[in-house]
C-alpha positions as a Markdown table, in Angstrom:
| # | Residue | x | y | z |
|---|---|---|---|---|
| 1 | Unk | 93.2 | 131.4 | 202.5 |
| 2 | Unk | 89.7 | 132.1 | 201.2 |
| 3 | Unk | 89.2 | 133.0 | 197.6 |
| 4 | Unk | 86.4 | 135.1 | 196.1 |
| 5 | Unk | 84.2 | 133.6 | 193.4 |
| 6 | Unk | 85.7 | 136.1 | 191.0 |
| 7 | Unk | 89.2 | 134.9 | 191.8 |
| 8 | Unk | 88.3 | 131.3 | 191.4 |
| 9 | Unk | 86.7 | 132.0 | 188.0 |
| 10 | Unk | 89.8 | 133.9 | 186.9 |
| 11 | Unk | 92.1 | 131.1 | 187.9 |
| 12 | Unk | 89.9 | 128.6 | 186.1 |
| 13 | Unk | 89.9 | 130.7 | 182.9 |
| 14 | Unk | 93.7 | 130.9 | 183.1 |
| 15 | Unk | 94.4 | 127.3 | 183.9 |
| 16 | Unk | 97.1 | 127.2 | 181.3 |
| 17 | Unk | 99.2 | 129.9 | 183.1 |
| 18 | Unk | 102.4 | 128.1 | 184.3 |
| 19 | Unk | 106.0 | 128.9 | 185.1 |
| 20 | Unk | 106.7 | 125.3 | 186.2 |
| 21 | Unk | 109.1 | 124.7 | 183.3 |
| 22 | Unk | 111.2 | 127.7 | 184.3 |
| 23 | Unk | 111.3 | 126.6 | 187.9 |
| 24 | Unk | 112.4 | 123.0 | 187.1 |
| 25 | Unk | 115.0 | 124.3 | 184.7 |
| 26 | Unk | 116.3 | 126.9 | 187.1 |
| 27 | Unk | 116.8 | 124.4 | 189.9 |
| 28 | Unk | 118.5 | 121.9 | 187.6 |
| 29 | Unk | 120.8 | 124.5 | 186.0 |
| 30 | Unk | 121.7 | 126.4 | 189.1 |
| 31 | Unk | 122.4 | 123.2 | 191.1 |
| 32 | Unk | 124.5 | 121.7 | 188.3 |
| 33 | Unk | 126.5 | 125.0 | 187.9 |
| 34 | Unk | 127.3 | 125.3 | 191.6 |
| 35 | Unk | 128.4 | 121.6 | 191.8 |
| 36 | Unk | 130.6 | 121.9 | 188.8 |
| 37 | Unk | 132.4 | 125.0 | 190.0 |
| 38 | Unk | 132.9 | 123.7 | 193.5 |
| 39 | Unk | 134.1 | 120.4 | 192.0 |
| 40 | Unk | 136.7 | 122.4 | 189.9 |
| 41 | Unk | 137.7 | 124.2 | 193.1 |
| 42 | Unk | 138.3 | 120.9 | 194.9 |
| 43 | Unk | 140.2 | 119.6 | 191.9 |
| 44 | Unk | 142.4 | 122.7 | 191.7 |
| 45 | Unk | 143.3 | 122.3 | 195.4 |
| 46 | Unk | 144.2 | 118.7 | 195.0 |
| 47 | Unk | 146.0 | 119.2 | 191.7 |
| 48 | Unk | 148.2 | 121.8 | 193.4 |
| 49 | Unk | 148.4 | 119.7 | 196.5 |
| 50 | Unk | 147.3 | 122.6 | 198.6 |
| 51 | Unk | 145.6 | 122.0 | 202.0 |
| 52 | Unk | 141.9 | 122.9 | 202.2 |
| 53 | Unk | 141.1 | 126.1 | 204.1 |
| 54 | Unk | 138.1 | 127.2 | 206.0 |
| 55 | Unk | 136.9 | 129.0 | 202.9 |
| 56 | Unk | 137.0 | 125.8 | 200.9 |
| 57 | Unk | 135.1 | 123.8 | 203.5 |
| 58 | Unk | 132.4 | 126.5 | 203.9 |
| 59 | Unk | 131.7 | 126.7 | 200.2 |
| 60 | Unk | 131.5 | 122.9 | 200.0 |
| 61 | Unk | 129.0 | 123.0 | 203.0 |
| 62 | Unk | 127.0 | 125.6 | 201.1 |
| 63 | Unk | 126.0 | 122.9 | 198.6 |
| 64 | Unk | 123.9 | 121.2 | 201.2 |
| 65 | Unk | 121.3 | 124.0 | 201.7 |
| 66 | Unk | 121.4 | 124.8 | 198.0 |
| 67 | Unk | 120.5 | 121.2 | 197.3 |
| 68 | Unk | 117.8 | 121.3 | 200.0 |
| 69 | Unk | 116.3 | 124.4 | 198.3 |
| 70 | Unk | 116.2 | 122.7 | 194.9 |
| 71 | Unk | 114.6 | 119.5 | 196.4 |
| 72 | Unk | 112.0 | 121.6 | 198.2 |
| 73 | Unk | 111.4 | 123.5 | 194.9 |
| 74 | Unk | 111.0 | 120.3 | 192.9 |
| 75 | Unk | 108.6 | 118.9 | 195.5 |
| 76 | Unk | 106.6 | 122.1 | 195.4 |
| 77 | Unk | 106.4 | 122.1 | 191.6 |
| 78 | Unk | 105.1 | 118.5 | 191.7 |
| 79 | Unk | 102.1 | 119.6 | 193.7 |
| 80 | Unk | 101.3 | 122.7 | 191.8 |
| 81 | Unk | 103.8 | 125.5 | 192.5 |
| 82 | Unk | 104.1 | 127.7 | 189.4 |
| 83 | Unk | 100.4 | 127.4 | 188.7 |
| 84 | Unk | 97.5 | 129.3 | 190.3 |
| 85 | Unk | 96.7 | 128.4 | 193.9 |
| 86 | Unk | 93.5 | 126.4 | 193.1 |
| 87 | Unk | 95.7 | 123.9 | 191.3 |
| 88 | Unk | 97.9 | 123.1 | 194.3 |
| 89 | Unk | 97.0 | 119.6 | 195.3 |
| 90 | Unk | 98.6 | 119.5 | 198.8 |
| 91 | Unk | 98.5 | 122.8 | 200.6 |
| 92 | Unk | 100.3 | 121.4 | 203.7 |
| 93 | Unk | 103.3 | 120.2 | 201.7 |
| 94 | Unk | 103.3 | 123.4 | 199.7 |
| 95 | Unk | 103.7 | 125.5 | 202.8 |
| 96 | Unk | 106.3 | 123.2 | 204.3 |
| 97 | Unk | 108.4 | 123.4 | 201.2 |
| 98 | Unk | 108.1 | 127.2 | 201.4 |
| 99 | Unk | 109.4 | 127.3 | 205.0 |
| 100 | Unk | 112.2 | 124.8 | 204.0 |
| 101 | Unk | 113.3 | 127.0 | 201.1 |
| 102 | Unk | 113.5 | 130.1 | 203.3 |
| 103 | Unk | 115.7 | 128.4 | 205.9 |
| 104 | Unk | 117.9 | 126.8 | 203.2 |
| 105 | Unk | 118.3 | 130.2 | 201.5 |
| 106 | Unk | 119.5 | 131.8 | 204.7 |
| 107 | Unk | 121.9 | 129.1 | 205.6 |
| 108 | Unk | 123.4 | 129.1 | 202.1 |
| 109 | Unk | 123.8 | 132.8 | 202.1 |
| 110 | Unk | 125.6 | 132.7 | 205.5 |
| 111 | Unk | 128.0 | 129.9 | 204.4 |
| 112 | Unk | 128.8 | 131.4 | 201.0 |
| 113 | Unk | 129.5 | 134.9 | 202.4 |
| 114 | Unk | 131.6 | 133.6 | 205.2 |
| 115 | Unk | 133.6 | 131.5 | 202.7 |
| 116 | Unk | 134.3 | 134.7 | 200.7 |
| 117 | Unk | 135.3 | 136.6 | 203.9 |
| 118 | Unk | 137.6 | 133.8 | 205.0 |
| 119 | Unk | 139.2 | 133.8 | 201.5 |
| 120 | Unk | 139.9 | 137.5 | 201.8 |
| 121 | Unk | 141.5 | 137.0 | 205.2 |
| 122 | Unk | 143.7 | 134.3 | 203.8 |
| 123 | Unk | 144.5 | 136.3 | 200.7 |
| 124 | Unk | 145.5 | 139.6 | 202.4 |
| 125 | Unk | 146.9 | 138.3 | 205.7 |
| 126 | Unk | 148.2 | 140.0 | 207.8 |
| 127 | Unk | 146.3 | 143.2 | 207.0 |
| 128 | Unk | 144.5 | 143.8 | 210.3 |
| 129 | Unk | 142.1 | 146.3 | 209.0 |
| 130 | Unk | 140.6 | 144.0 | 206.5 |
| 131 | Unk | 140.6 | 141.2 | 209.1 |
| 132 | Unk | 138.5 | 143.2 | 211.6 |
| 133 | Unk | 136.1 | 144.4 | 208.9 |
| 134 | Unk | 135.6 | 140.8 | 207.7 |
| 135 | Unk | 134.8 | 139.7 | 211.2 |
| 136 | Unk | 132.3 | 142.5 | 211.5 |
| 137 | Unk | 130.7 | 141.6 | 208.2 |
| 138 | Unk | 130.6 | 137.9 | 209.3 |
| 139 | Unk | 128.8 | 138.6 | 212.6 |
| 140 | Unk | 126.3 | 141.0 | 210.9 |
| 141 | Unk | 125.5 | 138.4 | 208.1 |
| 142 | Unk | 124.8 | 135.7 | 210.7 |
| 143 | Unk | 122.7 | 138.1 | 212.7 |
| 144 | Unk | 120.4 | 139.2 | 209.9 |
| 145 | Unk | 119.9 | 135.8 | 208.5 |
| 146 | Unk | 119.0 | 134.5 | 212.0 |
| 147 | Unk | 116.4 | 137.3 | 212.0 |
| 148 | Unk | 115.1 | 136.1 | 208.6 |
| 149 | Unk | 114.7 | 132.5 | 210.0 |
| 150 | Unk | 113.1 | 134.0 | 213.2 |
| 151 | Unk | 110.5 | 135.9 | 211.1 |
| 152 | Unk | 109.7 | 132.7 | 209.2 |
| 153 | Unk | 109.4 | 130.6 | 212.4 |
| 154 | Unk | 107.0 | 133.1 | 214.0 |
| 155 | Unk | 105.0 | 134.1 | 210.9 |
| 156 | Unk | 102.1 | 132.4 | 212.5 |
| 157 | Unk | 101.8 | 131.1 | 216.1 |
| 158 | Unk | 101.7 | 128.2 | 216.0 |
| 159 | Unk | 103.7 | 127.8 | 212.7 |
| 160 | Unk | 101.9 | 124.5 | 211.9 |
| 161 | Unk | 98.7 | 126.4 | 211.4 |
| 162 | Unk | 100.1 | 127.5 | 208.0 |
| 163 | Unk | 99.4 | 123.9 | 206.8 |
| 164 | Unk | 96.9 | 122.6 | 209.2 |
| 165 | Unk | 94.5 | 125.6 | 209.0 |
| 166 | Unk | 94.2 | 125.7 | 212.8 |
| 167 | Unk | 93.4 | 129.1 | 214.5 |
| 168 | Unk | 96.5 | 131.2 | 214.8 |
| 169 | Unk | 98.0 | 134.6 | 215.2 |
| 170 | Unk | 99.8 | 135.7 | 212.1 |
| 171 | Unk | 101.5 | 138.8 | 210.7 |
| 172 | Unk | 102.5 | 140.2 | 207.3 |
| 173 | Unk | 106.0 | 139.0 | 206.5 |
| 174 | Unk | 106.4 | 141.1 | 203.3 |
| 175 | Unk | 107.9 | 144.2 | 205.0 |
| 176 | Unk | 110.5 | 142.4 | 207.1 |
| 177 | Unk | 111.4 | 140.1 | 204.1 |
| 178 | Unk | 111.8 | 143.1 | 201.8 |
| 179 | Unk | 113.9 | 144.9 | 204.4 |
| 180 | Unk | 116.1 | 142.0 | 205.0 |
| 181 | Unk | 116.4 | 141.5 | 201.2 |
| 182 | Unk | 117.7 | 145.0 | 200.9 |
| 183 | Unk | 120.2 | 144.5 | 203.8 |
| 184 | Unk | 121.4 | 141.3 | 202.0 |
| 185 | Unk | 122.1 | 143.3 | 198.8 |
| 186 | Unk | 124.0 | 146.0 | 200.8 |
| 187 | Unk | 126.2 | 143.4 | 202.4 |
| 188 | Unk | 126.8 | 141.9 | 198.9 |
| 189 | Unk | 128.1 | 145.3 | 197.7 |
| 190 | Unk | 130.2 | 145.8 | 200.9 |
| 191 | Unk | 131.9 | 142.4 | 200.5 |
| 192 | Unk | 132.4 | 143.1 | 196.8 |
| 193 | Unk | 134.1 | 146.4 | 197.6 |
| 194 | Unk | 136.2 | 145.1 | 200.5 |
| 195 | Unk | 139.3 | 144.0 | 198.6 |
| 196 | Unk | 139.4 | 146.8 | 196.1 |
| 197 | Unk | 141.7 | 149.1 | 198.0 |
| 198 | Unk | 144.1 | 146.3 | 198.9 |
| 199 | Unk | 144.3 | 145.1 | 195.3 |
| 200 | Unk | 145.0 | 148.6 | 194.0 |
| 201 | Unk | 147.9 | 149.0 | 196.4 |
| 202 | Unk | 149.6 | 145.8 | 195.4 |
| 203 | Unk | 152.9 | 146.0 | 193.5 |
| 204 | Unk | 151.5 | 145.2 | 190.1 |
| 205 | Unk | 151.2 | 147.1 | 186.9 |
| 206 | Unk | 147.9 | 149.1 | 186.5 |
| 207 | Unk | 146.7 | 146.7 | 183.8 |
| 208 | Unk | 147.4 | 143.7 | 186.0 |
| 209 | Unk | 145.6 | 145.2 | 189.0 |
| 210 | Unk | 142.6 | 146.0 | 186.8 |
| 211 | Unk | 142.6 | 142.4 | 185.6 |
| 212 | Unk | 142.7 | 141.0 | 189.1 |
| 213 | Unk | 139.9 | 143.4 | 190.2 |
| 214 | Unk | 137.9 | 142.1 | 187.2 |
| 215 | Unk | 138.0 | 138.6 | 188.6 |
| 216 | Unk | 136.7 | 139.7 | 192.0 |
| 217 | Unk | 134.1 | 142.1 | 190.6 |
| 218 | Unk | 132.5 | 139.3 | 188.6 |
| 219 | Unk | 130.7 | 138.7 | 191.9 |
| 220 | Unk | 128.6 | 141.8 | 191.0 |
| 221 | Unk | 126.3 | 139.5 | 189.2 |
| 222 | Unk | 125.1 | 138.2 | 192.6 |
| 223 | Unk | 124.2 | 141.8 | 193.5 |
| 224 | Unk | 122.1 | 142.1 | 190.4 |
| 225 | Unk | 120.2 | 138.9 | 191.2 |
| 226 | Unk | 119.7 | 140.1 | 194.8 |
| 227 | Unk | 118.2 | 143.4 | 193.6 |
| 228 | Unk | 115.9 | 141.6 | 191.1 |
| 229 | Unk | 114.8 | 139.2 | 193.9 |
| 230 | Unk | 113.9 | 142.1 | 196.2 |
| 231 | Unk | 111.9 | 143.9 | 193.5 |
| 232 | Unk | 110.0 | 140.8 | 192.5 |
| 233 | Unk | 109.3 | 140.0 | 196.1 |
| 234 | Unk | 108.0 | 143.5 | 196.8 |
| 235 | Unk | 105.8 | 143.6 | 193.7 |
| 236 | Unk | 104.3 | 140.1 | 194.0 |
| 237 | Unk | 100.5 | 140.5 | 194.2 |
| 238 | Unk | 98.9 | 138.9 | 197.3 |
| 239 | Unk | 96.3 | 136.1 | 197.1 |
| 240 | Unk | 98.0 | 133.7 | 194.7 |
| 241 | Unk | 101.4 | 132.7 | 196.3 |
| 242 | Unk | 101.9 | 129.5 | 194.3 |
| 243 | Unk | 102.0 | 131.6 | 191.1 |
| 244 | Unk | 102.8 | 135.2 | 192.0 |
| 245 | Unk | 105.7 | 134.4 | 194.4 |
| 246 | Unk | 107.2 | 131.7 | 192.2 |
| 247 | Unk | 109.3 | 134.3 | 190.4 |
| 248 | Unk | 110.8 | 135.7 | 193.6 |
| 249 | Unk | 111.6 | 132.1 | 194.6 |
| 250 | Unk | 113.3 | 131.5 | 191.2 |
| 251 | Unk | 115.5 | 134.6 | 191.6 |
| 252 | Unk | 116.3 | 133.6 | 195.2 |
| 253 | Unk | 117.7 | 130.3 | 194.0 |
| 254 | Unk | 119.7 | 131.9 | 191.2 |
| 255 | Unk | 121.1 | 134.4 | 193.8 |
| 256 | Unk | 122.5 | 131.7 | 196.0 |
| 257 | Unk | 123.6 | 129.4 | 193.2 |
| 258 | Unk | 125.5 | 132.2 | 191.4 |
| 259 | Unk | 126.9 | 133.3 | 194.8 |
| 260 | Unk | 128.6 | 129.9 | 195.2 |
| 261 | Unk | 130.0 | 130.1 | 191.6 |
| 262 | Unk | 131.3 | 133.7 | 192.2 |
| 263 | Unk | 133.0 | 132.5 | 195.5 |
| 264 | Unk | 134.9 | 129.9 | 193.4 |
| 265 | Unk | 136.1 | 132.1 | 190.6 |
| 266 | Unk | 139.3 | 133.6 | 192.2 |
| 267 | Unk | 140.4 | 130.2 | 193.3 |
| 268 | Unk | 139.9 | 128.7 | 189.8 |
| 269 | Unk | 142.3 | 131.2 | 188.3 |
| 270 | Unk | 145.0 | 128.6 | 189.0 |
| 271 | Unk | 143.5 | 126.3 | 186.4 |
| 272 | Unk | 144.1 | 129.0 | 183.7 |
| 273 | Unk | 147.6 | 129.4 | 185.0 |
| 274 | Unk | 148.4 | 125.7 | 184.6 |
| 275 | Unk | 147.1 | 125.8 | 181.1 |
| 276 | Unk | 149.0 | 129.0 | 180.3 |
| 277 | Unk | 145.7 | 130.6 | 179.1 |
| 278 | Unk | 145.9 | 134.0 | 180.7 |
| 279 | Unk | 148.3 | 136.5 | 182.3 |
| 280 | Unk | 145.5 | 137.4 | 184.6 |
| 281 | Unk | 145.9 | 134.2 | 186.5 |
| 282 | Unk | 149.5 | 135.0 | 187.4 |
| 283 | Unk | 148.2 | 138.1 | 189.1 |
| 284 | Unk | 145.7 | 136.1 | 191.1 |
| 285 | Unk | 148.4 | 133.7 | 192.0 |
| 286 | Unk | 150.5 | 136.6 | 193.2 |
| 287 | Unk | 147.7 | 137.4 | 195.6 |
| 288 | Unk | 147.3 | 133.9 | 196.6 |
| 289 | Unk | 150.9 | 133.7 | 197.6 |
| 290 | Unk | 150.0 | 136.0 | 200.5 |
| 291 | Unk | 148.0 | 133.2 | 202.0 |
| 292 | Unk | 151.1 | 131.3 | 203.2 |
| 293 | Unk | 152.5 | 131.6 | 206.7 |
| 294 | Unk | 154.9 | 134.3 | 207.8 |
| 295 | Unk | 158.4 | 133.3 | 208.8 |
| 296 | Unk | 160.9 | 135.3 | 210.8 |
| 297 | Unk | 163.0 | 137.8 | 208.8 |
| 298 | Unk | 164.7 | 141.2 | 208.8 |
| 299 | Unk | 164.0 | 144.3 | 206.7 |
| 300 | Unk | 164.3 | 142.3 | 203.5 |
| 301 | Unk | 162.0 | 139.7 | 202.2 |
| 302 | Unk | 162.8 | 136.2 | 201.0 |
| 303 | Unk | 160.3 | 134.1 | 199.2 |
| 304 | Unk | 161.3 | 130.5 | 199.5 |
| 305 | Unk | 159.5 | 127.7 | 197.8 |
| 306 | Unk | 160.7 | 124.2 | 197.2 |
| 307 | Unk | 164.3 | 125.3 | 197.1 |
| 308 | Unk | 163.8 | 128.5 | 195.1 |
| 309 | Unk | 164.2 | 131.9 | 196.7 |
| 310 | Unk | 163.6 | 135.5 | 195.8 |
| 311 | Unk | 165.2 | 138.5 | 197.7 |
| 312 | Unk | 163.3 | 141.7 | 197.6 |
| 313 | Unk | 164.6 | 144.8 | 199.4 |
| 314 | Unk | 161.9 | 147.2 | 200.5 |
| 315 | Unk | 162.4 | 150.5 | 202.4 |
| 316 | Unk | 158.9 | 151.8 | 202.8 |
| 317 | Unk | 157.2 | 150.9 | 206.1 |
| 318 | Unk | 153.8 | 150.6 | 204.4 |
| 319 | Unk | 152.2 | 147.2 | 204.9 |
| 320 | Unk | 151.9 | 146.8 | 201.1 |
| 321 | Unk | 155.5 | 147.7 | 200.5 |
| 322 | Unk | 156.8 | 145.4 | 203.2 |
| 323 | Unk | 155.4 | 142.1 | 202.2 |
| 324 | Unk | 156.3 | 139.4 | 204.8 |
| 325 | Unk | 158.7 | 136.6 | 204.3 |
| 326 | Unk | 156.7 | 133.6 | 203.1 |
| 327 | Unk | 158.1 | 130.1 | 203.3 |
| 328 | Unk | 156.3 | 127.1 | 201.8 |
| 329 | Unk | 158.0 | 123.7 | 201.7 |
| 330 | Unk | 156.6 | 120.6 | 200.1 |
| 331 | Unk | 155.4 | 118.2 | 202.8 |
| 332 | Unk | 154.2 | 120.9 | 205.2 |
| 333 | Unk | 150.7 | 121.5 | 206.2 |
| 334 | Unk | 148.6 | 123.1 | 208.8 |
| 335 | Unk | 145.3 | 124.6 | 209.7 |
| 336 | Unk | 144.6 | 127.6 | 211.9 |
| 337 | Unk | 142.1 | 127.2 | 214.6 |
| 338 | Unk | 140.8 | 130.6 | 213.7 |
| 339 | Unk | 138.7 | 130.5 | 210.5 |
| 340 | Unk | 139.7 | 134.0 | 209.6 |
| 341 | Unk | 143.4 | 133.2 | 209.7 |
| 342 | Unk | 145.2 | 131.6 | 206.7 |
| 343 | Unk | 145.8 | 127.9 | 206.2 |
| 344 | Unk | 148.9 | 126.4 | 204.8 |
| 345 | Unk | 149.6 | 123.2 | 203.0 |
| 346 | Unk | 151.5 | 121.2 | 200.4 |
| 347 | Unk | 151.9 | 122.9 | 197.1 |
| 348 | Unk | 153.5 | 122.5 | 193.7 |
| 349 | Unk | 155.1 | 125.7 | 192.4 |
| 350 | Unk | 155.4 | 127.4 | 189.1 |
| 351 | Unk | 157.4 | 130.5 | 188.0 |
| 352 | Unk | 155.7 | 133.7 | 187.0 |
| 353 | Unk | 157.4 | 136.9 | 186.0 |
| 354 | Unk | 156.2 | 140.4 | 186.8 |
| 355 | Unk | 157.5 | 143.9 | 186.2 |
| 356 | Unk | 157.9 | 146.1 | 189.3 |
| 357 | Unk | 156.7 | 149.7 | 189.2 |
| 358 | Unk | 160.4 | 150.8 | 189.3 |
| 359 | Unk | 161.0 | 149.0 | 186.1 |
| 360 | Unk | 163.1 | 146.2 | 187.5 |
| 361 | Unk | 162.4 | 142.6 | 186.4 |
| 362 | Unk | 161.8 | 140.1 | 189.2 |
| 363 | Unk | 161.3 | 136.4 | 188.8 |
| 364 | Unk | 159.1 | 135.1 | 191.6 |
| 365 | Unk | 158.1 | 131.5 | 192.4 |
| 366 | Unk | 154.4 | 131.5 | 193.3 |
| 367 | Unk | 152.5 | 128.7 | 194.9 |
| 368 | Unk | 148.8 | 128.2 | 195.1 |
């Protein structure tokens, strides 16, 4: 990249311009936050003696590309990212960290969103409509992120010319990056809206349903970060990538870090339940009870957990009215070969009370 004498003079006059502190702090804070929440999620599963599901393994795996992004970011800062381009001491390493960050971003987005979709499928099993929509979302998410990696890989042919300076054929990546960024935000909104109808149709009081929705809708923060990222990416002036594009890189990292945190929030509601901190957690646990396997039964439903049972008579054929008979016994475990099917495992139970819409009091034993 050739710079005009005027640009060089401007950069030298503004040698003190730097966002390096913000980049270093962002990578440290985002990485730490994600590890803490995933750690709490793992602790919650073990504390409740519940088998890990595909959603759990996917969110744990998402920490790897998040860490790779942070390491690449720190390496880039050490050679001048966050300052004007003339202060970058190693252009080859700078470009390589840029490519690494994009690939890590895409992989992290895929793993996080697939984790959320698998969680929905476990939570609302056996609702087939949601199951098929989740699969559609999953395939689409993998496809557009592969497209993002493809654009990065063929930004220049050969790609190594980006850091060697060899002759190459290159194209402007801003339009496809911006377009794929918008698509990413749209899928965030779609995933966020996916469980709303199913939560609203559950047999809970309106207040309880709103509380449960509130936990799921906390993921809207990810949408906000995604929108900010697209805007900063589209508005970044050309010619000084180490400084002008640092802000979009910062928001990209926050987006994937907060995405991991948001994916853990519904699962972590069990921690509040164990501490008796919130009635909201009981509602979330009510949802989580739907993740257990379906046993054979008649027109009535028996919820049987560790020797406890609840009989619920339902006449409506609606899938939300006729909740299946769930049976969870200590010492049982299993794992579906299909990542979009629920997993089952050991669990310790607790009792939570809820008031049915018809005014009858039911005492149900829930297990997470």
